[in-house]
C-alpha positions in Angstrom: 4.5 3.4 -7.1 2.9 4.8 -4.0 0.6 3.2 -1.6 -1.7 5.7 0.0 -4.0 3.7 2.2 -4.5 4.7 5.9 -3.8 1.8 8.2 -3.0 2.0 11.8 -0.8 -1.0 12.5 0.8 0.4 15.6 1.4 -1.6 18.7 3.0 -0.6 22.0 6.1 -2.8 22.7 8.0 -3.0 26.0 11.2 -3.6 24.1 12.8 -0.5 22.6 14.6 -1.4 19.4 16.8 0.9 17.3 16.4 1.3 13.6 19.6 -0.8 13.2 17.9 -3.6 15.2 14.8 -3.6 13.0 16.8 -3.6 9.8 19.0 -6.4 11.1 16.0 -8.6 11.6 14.6 -7.7 8.1 17.9 -8.4 6.5 17.9 -11.9 8.0 14.6 -12.9 6.4 15.9 -13.3 2.8 19.0 -15.2 3.9 16.9 -17.4 6.1 14.3 -18.1 3.4 17.1 -19.1 1.0 18.1 -21.8 3.5 14.6 -23.1 4.2 14.1 -26.8 3.3 12.7 -27.5 -0.1 9.0 -27.7 0.6 6.0 -26.4 -1.4 3.9 -24.7 1.3 4.7 -22.2 4.1 2.4 -20.6 6.7 3.3 -17.4 8.5 1.2 -17.1 11.7 0.4 -13.7 13.1 1.7 -12.1 9.9 1.1 -8.5 11.0 2.7 -6.3 8.3 4.1 -9.4 6.5 7.8 -9.1 7.5 8.2 -12.8 7.4 5.6 -14.3 5.0 5.6 -11.5 2.4 9.4 -11.4 2.3 9.5 -15.3 2.0 7.1 -15.1 -0.9 9.3 -12.5 -2.6 12.5 -14.5 -2.0 11.0 -17.9 -2.9 8.4 -17.3 -5.6 7.8 -21.1 -6.1 6.8 -21.4 -2.5 3.0 -21.3 -1.8 2.8 -18.9 1.1 -0.2 -18.4 3.4 -0.2 -15.4 5.7 -2.5 -15.9 8.7 -3.6 -12.7 10.4 -6.8 -12.7 12.5 -6.9 -8.9 12.9 -9.0 -7.6 10.0 -7.2 -4.4 9.3 -3.8 -6.1 9.2 -5.2 -8.8 6.9 -6.6 -6.0 4.6 -3.1 -4.4 4.6 -1.5 -7.7 3.5 -4.0 -8.0 0.7 -3.2 -4.4 -0.4 0.5 -5.1 -0.2 0.0 -8.2 -2.3 -2.0 -6.3 -5.0 0.2 -3.2 -5.1 3.6 -5.1 -5.2 2.4 -8.0 -7.4 3.3 -10.6 -4.8 1.9 -14.1 -4.8 0.6 -15.3 -1.5 -2.7 -16.2 0.2 -4.1 -14.1 3.1 -6.2 -16.0 5.6 -8.0 -13.5 7.8 -8.6 -16.2 10.4 -7.4 -18.0 13.5 -4.9 -20.8 13.2 -7.2 -23.1 15.2 -10.0 -22.8 12.7 -7.5 -23.5 9.8 -6.5 -26.7 11.6 -10.1 -27.7 12.2 -11.0 -27.2 8.6 -8.2 -29.5 7.6 -6.2 -26.8 5.8 -3.0 -27.4 7.7 -0.2 -29.7 6.5 2.3 -27.0 5.6 6.0 -27.9 5.0 7.2 -24.9 7.1 5.5 -22.8 9.8 7.0 -19.5 10.8 6.1 -16.9 13.4 7.6 -13.7 14.7 6.4 -12.8 18.2 3.0 -14.3 17.7 3.1 -16.5 20.8 5.6 -17.4 23.5 7.9 -20.1 22.2 6.4 -23.2 24.0 2.9 -22.3 22.8 4.2 -21.6 19.2 6.0 -24.9 19.0 2.8 -26.8 20.1 0.6 -24.9 17.6 3.2 -25.0 14.9 3.4 -28.8 15.3 -0.3 -29.0 14.4 0.1 -26.7 11.4 2.9 -28.6 9.7 2.7 -31.9 7.9 4.7 -34.9 9.3 8.3 -34.1 8.9 7.5 -30.4 8.6 9.7 -27.6 10.0 8.8 -25.0 12.6 10.7 -21.7 12.7 10.5 -18.9 15.3 12.1 -15.6 15.6 12.9 -14.9 19.2 15.0 -12.6 21.3 18.2 -13.7 23.1 16.3 -13.2 26.4 13.6 -15.7 25.6 14.4 -19.1 27.3 14.5 -22.1 25.0 12.0 -24.8 26.1 13.3 -28.2 27.0 12.1 -31.1 24.9 12.5 -34.6 26.3 12.2 -36.1 22.8 15.4 -34.3 21.8 17.5 -35.5 24.7 
């Protein structure tokens, strides 16, 4: 099967990563997804090309996955990927704040990869998950971990 749809999903990054680095990150997703808590809904914020959400949907077919991508051409790509590969997930071409305001939050797991700086993601993620929900973030070793007085 071939996907022949022109999409420009490029973005200029400050960090230069080798192909080995990229594949190492992608290889971590299926393993991570297999260890996620047993919940029924997952949201992937800033899904981009679907490296987290689409792979989680593939690895955990019973999980209801929502990919949130506010950039229209990326959301369209995620819909094409879903159709062409026969995956089962929802694409929300929207902003997370509007999803929360409409009362569509309450996910068991919220994941993000470089969508926001970590403190901002933790705050937004806490509003996307149901009470007792889980927030996951993929970060770099250089990103400082925020302090949380509640955990001390």
